[in-house]
Steps between C-alpha positions, in 0.01 A plus 500: 500500500734198483876517548514557875660164584861390456684178580446125499619329818517828693208696360404858583188698417517873567197725528394852590533851360713802583209697648274214605460362851831321478724259313598145572609158386389139529787250496432137415765229518703610801612188687395454864730561793681806363567759774301812408352798680386849410829659606685301231264634236507848650878527478477448124207740458687769692770500233254589224272719709427833326583837648828395662714733288479804275576274203169312522130579496362745758236244597560372852369155579572293812456185287417289804483132404219288641511122460140388455550125453747217450715561810458356849734551795746678270528210258340441162230234495521411130163660427464818289663803662314828466680825581313831516636856497249781547538829311519787749629802306325496163413854384260446211425872468847554358399287201164664429647730229598185308164326526423580135858513374745231392845545651785427256723212605229342715242226446200735499433483127564126461280408797218708354550345157486146640242523780297810419549616859798600711582601855661842450597526868871433483480246221304225675650158429768660281637692797839425653305439821438148368860420589408509870337160447806368316732608780278327757506182291875539458542507878329161519715368216809628682403299808501188283827589325672573832448136590694406186773763559408686181557875514340767280642851466357790301654843455514807276783492246391802299279805540448783254814410306723461807646150529647323801862406432531246779271259680546492877204309642585621852396859422169433325285591800704803603357736236153587373559352154620158619806559283811280552730793416493787751667747266241426232221524760606856585493594132159337464366713783627815327348387171159435656505843661576662164224311321243580771574870460435455127165340580605185317583136572774246426533126463763257613660157488462240775712190544384181670742240634392153610773312687493135601257388229558129431567381145217335309211744549303572185394298198582521129330715237182668630559443872852639526575654839620822336177522300295464819712758683474744210122464494474565873720809480339639184164482676613769745368842403758730328744214424584518128794266465668195655845353439671192645875493561688699237165557329504737203876547532540137391391600148819707461737233636685213339393153604842452660435810711144422605515125565585414860793254522440204731780421744548253783387779736195596298440768239777758453244767404123545510388656174219243494356652815470159666276351230585279201237366259229621735634297794686635805867401502571557870671835454350831616191597301546861388214701348465867412175684433443838337236720665354784296440850638137544608 
């Protein structure tokens, strides 16, 4: 099965299944001398750890990160970094009724069609558990970006039809939805409770903000930075759409409304989402992703 590796200079390969022994990532291309220890990775994994709220899966995993290679005396050595996370709370018996059934909205039927075999225990490689490895790799990437004073924020802008009306980055980590609008977060909690009582699920919209990105990243045509970012985000399970800047709203605007005027102090707006012609322009990179209900 190809397709488990992403990146060029900073390359990650994720592996493992939802109900296997564990999941992990091998990172190649991390420069030497970057401060890194397991606590830095753990702080990121704790944010995505399942079972922390009533709005997420009932599975409870400690998600304890173990650095197997590539780090010595709390600094990267420049060699491949391997990070392992053991599965501790996988209940395969809960999936036995689906061993011979294809769940709608999941990859069961397509995996069987392509490979002639599938791991029915939680979806195998198609499980959201794969994102544990991405988060671990992201923690390493963050250590590199911190050195360059580049900040990345991600938060929930919409859930089940409820949209955040403001974006206060200071309140993201004060609610279970990582929503930048506390009033919207309260409504989201009510909505989730309603849907759970119905025995159903809902999707949402996430926004990603990259601040401090220098101009000039990305190349024309097939190697545009927005094309690479869209590919990375679309590879996450349940993501069904990606937009940059004003995105699909740009189609309904006049050019005079959507183009960002250039002033002596920079751009007066950011409908481009920090990217022009596939190259970063130095402004904030703004991306939104649509996540389907599972």
